[in-house]
VOKE-944223 format. One record per residue (C-alpha): x negated, y negated, z negated; residue in three letters. Coordinates in steps of 0.2 Angstrom, whole numbers, plus 5000, padded with zeros to 4 digits. Layout:
# VOKE-944223
XYZAla...
//
This chain:
# VOKE-944223
496248974954Unk496548954935Unk498348974930Unk498548784924Unk497848704942Unk499148844949Unk500648764939Unk500048574945Unk499948614961Unk501048774967Unk501148854983Unk502948834994Unk503748984988Unk503348964971Unk504248774971Unk505848854980Unk505848984967Unk505748844951Unk506948714962Unk508248874963Unk507948914944Unk508248744937Unk509848684951Unk510548874942Unk510248804925Unk511148614929Unk512648694937Unk512848834923Unk512848684911Unk514048584919Unk515448724923Unk515048804904Unk515748634898Unk517248614910Unk517748794905Unk517648764887Unk518448614884Unk519848694895Unk519748814883Unk519848734866Unk521348604874Unk522448734882Unk521948894868Unk521849014884Unk520649164879Unk520249184897Unk519849034897Unk518749034881Unk518149204888Unk517549134904Unk516648994894Unk515849124884Unk515349214899Unk514449064909Unk513749014892Unk513049174895Unk512449124913Unk511748944908Unk510649064893Unk510149194906Unk509749034919Unk508748944907Unk507849124903Unk507649144923Unk506848964925Unk505749014909Unk505149174918Unk504749104935Unk503648984929Unk502449124918Unk502649264932Unk501949124947Unk500249134934Unk499049244943Unk497949404935Unk496849374923Unk495849474911Unk497049514898Unk498449514914Unk497649624926Unk499149654936Unk499849484934Unk501249424922Unk502749494933Unk503449604922Unk504049444913Unk505649424924Unk506049614922Unk506049554900Unk506949414906Unk508449524912Unk508249634897Unk508649494886Unk510149434898Unk510949614898Unk510849594878Unk511749414877Unk513049494890Unk513549654881Unk513749534865Unk514949424873Unk515949584879Unk515949664860Unk516749464856Unk518249454870Unk518749644868Unk518949604850Unk519949454852Unk521049524866Unk521549664858Unk521949554843Unk523049454853Unk523749584862Unk524449644844Unk524949434839Unk525249344852Unk524849154854Unk525649044865Unk524648934877Unk524848754882Unk524848764901Unk524148634911Unk523448594927Unk521648594921Unk521248774917Unk521648794937Unk520948674944Unk519248694930Unk519348874938Unk519348834956Unk517848724955Unk516848854947Unk517148964959Unk516748864973Unk515048814964Unk514848994958Unk514949034977Unk513648904981Unk512148954968Unk512549124973Unk512049124989Unk510449014988Unk509749134973Unk510149274986Unk509149174999Unk507849114989Unk507649304979Unk507549374996Unk506249265003Unk505149234989Unk505349444981Unk505849374965Unk507049524955Unk507449394942Unk508249274955Unk509049424961Unk509449454945Unk510549294943Unk511149294959Unk512249454956Unk512749384941Unk513449234948Unk514349324961Unk515349434949Unk515749264941Unk516649224957Unk517849394952Unk518149364933Unk518649164939Unk519849234951Unk520549374935Unk520749234922Unk521549104934Unk522949264939Unk522949304920Unk523549124917Unk524749114933Unk525549264924Unk525649184908Unk526649034914Unk527849114924Unk528149224912Unk528449074899Unk529449004913Unk530549144918Unk530649224901Unk529949384905Unk529149424890Unk527549564896Unk526749424905Unk526549314889Unk524949444886Unk524349424903Unk523049314898Unk522149434886Unk522449554897Unk521349454911Unk520149424896Unk519949604895Unk519649624914Unk518249494914Unk517449594900Unk517649744911Unk516649674926Unk515249604914Unk515149754908Unk514749804925Unk513549694930Unk512949724915Unk512549914917Unk511849874935Unk510549754928Unk510049884915Unk509750014927Unk508649904937Unk507749834922Unk507349994915Unk506850064930Unk505849914934Unk504949934917Unk504650114917Unk503750094936Unk505050194943Unk505150224960Unk506650234969Unk506750394981Unk506950314996Unk505550194996Unk504350324992Unk504950455005Unk504750315019Unk503250255013Unk502450445015Unk503350465031Unk502450295037Unk500450375032Unk501150545038Unk501150465056Unk499150405052Unk498050495065Unk496950585055Unk498050605037Unk498250775032Unk499350765020Unk500050635008Unk499650714990Unk500150564980Unk501250374981Unk501250274965Unk502350114965Unk502549964952Unk503349844953Unk502849674945Unk504049544947Unk503949504965Unk502149584966Unk502149784973Unk500549894967Unk500450054976Unk499250194973Unk499050314986Unk497850474988Unk497850545003Unk497150725010Unk495750695026Unk494950815036Unk493050825025Unk492150825044Unk492450645047Unk491250515047Unk491350375033Unk491650255050Unk493250365054Unk493850395036Unk493750195034Unk494850175050Unk496150305044Unk496450205025Unk496350045036Unk497950135046Unk498750185029Unk498450025021Unk499449935037Unk500850065035Unk501050015016Unk501049835022Unk502249845034Unk503649935021Unk503049815007Unk502349665012Unk501049585001Unk500849754991Unk499149774984Unk498649954987Unk497250074980Unk497050224991Unk495950374987Unk495350504999Unk494950684998Unk493850775009Unk494950955012Unk494451105022Unk495551125038Unk496251305044Unk495651245061Unk493751235055Unk492451335065Unk490751405058Unk489951265064Unk491051135053Unk490951245037Unk488851245037Unk489151055042Unk490050995030Unk488951085015Unk487650985022Unk488650825022Unk489050865004Unk487250845001Unk486950695010Unk485650795022Unk485850785040Unk485350965052Unk485250955069Unk485051125082Unk486451215074Unk486651395082Unk487851545076Unk487551715084Unk488651865079Unk488352035078Unk489152185073Unk490552075065Unk489251955055Unk488551785058Unk486651715060Unk486451545058Unk484951445063Unk484751265060Unk483651125057Unk483451035041Unk482850855039Unk482050825023Unk480850645016Unk479150675024Unk478250635007Unk479350774998Unk478350924992Unk478551104999Unk478951164982Unk480551074981Unk480951075000Unk481151284997Unk482351254984Unk483451144991Unk483451245006Unk483951404994Unk485351304985Unk486051235004Unk486151415010Unk487051494994Unk488351364996Unk488351395014Unk488751595011Unk489951564999Unk490951445010Unk490851555024Unk490851735017Unk490451805036Unk488551735035Unk487251875034Unk485751765038Unk485251605038Unk483751525045Unk483151365043Unk481851265052Unk481151115038Unk480550965046Unk479850805040Unk480950645042Unk479950505045Unk480250365031Unk478750255037Unk478650155053Unk477350185064Unk476150065072Unk476150095092Unk475250025106Unk475750005123Unk475050085136Unk474850015152Unk475550105167Unk474950285170Unk475150315189Unk474550505185Unk475750525171Unk477350465180Unk476950555198Unk476750695185Unk478650655176Unk479350625194Unk478750775201Unk479350885186Unk481150775189Unk481150845208Unk481351025204Unk483150985198Unk484150925211Unk485450855197Unk484250755193Unk484750575205Unk483450455197Unk482050425183Unk481850245179Unk481150145161Unk479750255161Unk478850195146Unk476950265140Unk476350225122Unk475150295109Unk475150325090Unk473650375085Unk472950525094Unk474550555102Unk475150515118Unk477150485119Unk478350475137Unk479850405135Unk481150375149Unk482950345158Unk483650485170Unk485250465181Unk486250625181Unk488150665189Unk489750605176Unk490450775176Unk488850885172Unk489450995156Unk488150935141Unk487351125139Unk486851095157Unk486150925154Unk485450965139Unk484551125146Unk483751005162Unk482950895151Unk482151015138Unk481251095153Unk480950925161Unk479950905144Unk479151085144Unk478451065162Unk477550895156Unk476850975141Unk476051095149Unk475451005166Unk474750875153Unk474350945138Unk473550775131Unk475550725128Unk476250775113Unk477850705115Unk479250685128Unk480950585127Unk482250595141Unk483650495140Unk485350535150Unk486450405159Unk488050445169Unk488050405189Unk489350285187Unk488250195173Unk487050145183Unk488250085198Unk488849935190Unk
//
């Protein structure tokens, strides 16, 4: 969606953010005007410092309103990660303004401590400060709520800033009260309570500025909080089939999080299983950082529990080659490998032999105990054969059932199909076997039945038998 359209039709969270920022600007403007007028009338430095503080609140609220508008723009060709960083920059400007006001307040306070100035006492400063405390309390709670719902750092910084205004207003209130008591009862040291209160306000501003500065610098430098990183690594490590979490990188741009992960996975996992694992890792991150943009890189990794079968298959998988009928024998501590390798039927012998040679060399590097490798090269069909179904051949079907009778484990023969491709005759069928029969025994029985049929019926070039568990045929 284009930025202009999104600005005209903002979503509900964006509207709430902008309303909160706008209400903060209006409240800051009203409180600043009241404090400034009261400070000028009474001559209270504490009140004037509060007016300066509220003026900074107004400037900060204005900057926040601007940054909230800009940060909601979607990513574009020039800003691939969106515009959220503008919120961090607005906080940086706010920190600069707060620091400048502190220097002015401290300078004036020290000057008045050396050369005291009489304050014109009135009920108005007390009323204005009480109103300011009430307004700051209301808007800080509102900003905290919206910041939590929207994940806006700019609104959260404003909320923290305005909540400290309450304490600075209380400090000035106590300073004015102490100065009034000092004048009424002629207690000289209390006459300096007003500039002391101003110094307290500057201390509060500096404390807030320091916290905001740390948060802003961390955000601008893409720092990842240690607790967040630890929590992410713990959550991802519990995803099944994740061997290790090699890298976690998190960057924040406004309310948006961008997470880069590097995960070590068993190199023998299938593509489908690897995809399931990455989906699980993505879900684990989303539970901690909802809505995060997540990029996951997986690294195929050898495990200590790998068998020689796994290592040989891994070498073939790296070449995207299919192997089957893999067998391993150990003689005098050395391994002898036999396997069937599938190559395209149009590949020439020279190319196939070179491929096998390089494959066997890589397997020996992977497993030094290998002494010999015998590779049976098989052509992998790449063309569709035109096959005709042969009418039921009772002689062949009876021969098949007689061969099956020699094996009591075979409970049933069904779905017999006889086809012819050119001069090649093929028999396909399904057989029922006990559920708990080991696969090694299943393979032996099927292979023997196929061999019997080929010996007794030489015209049959291929027999394929699909085994099924007994309970599957009971349904």
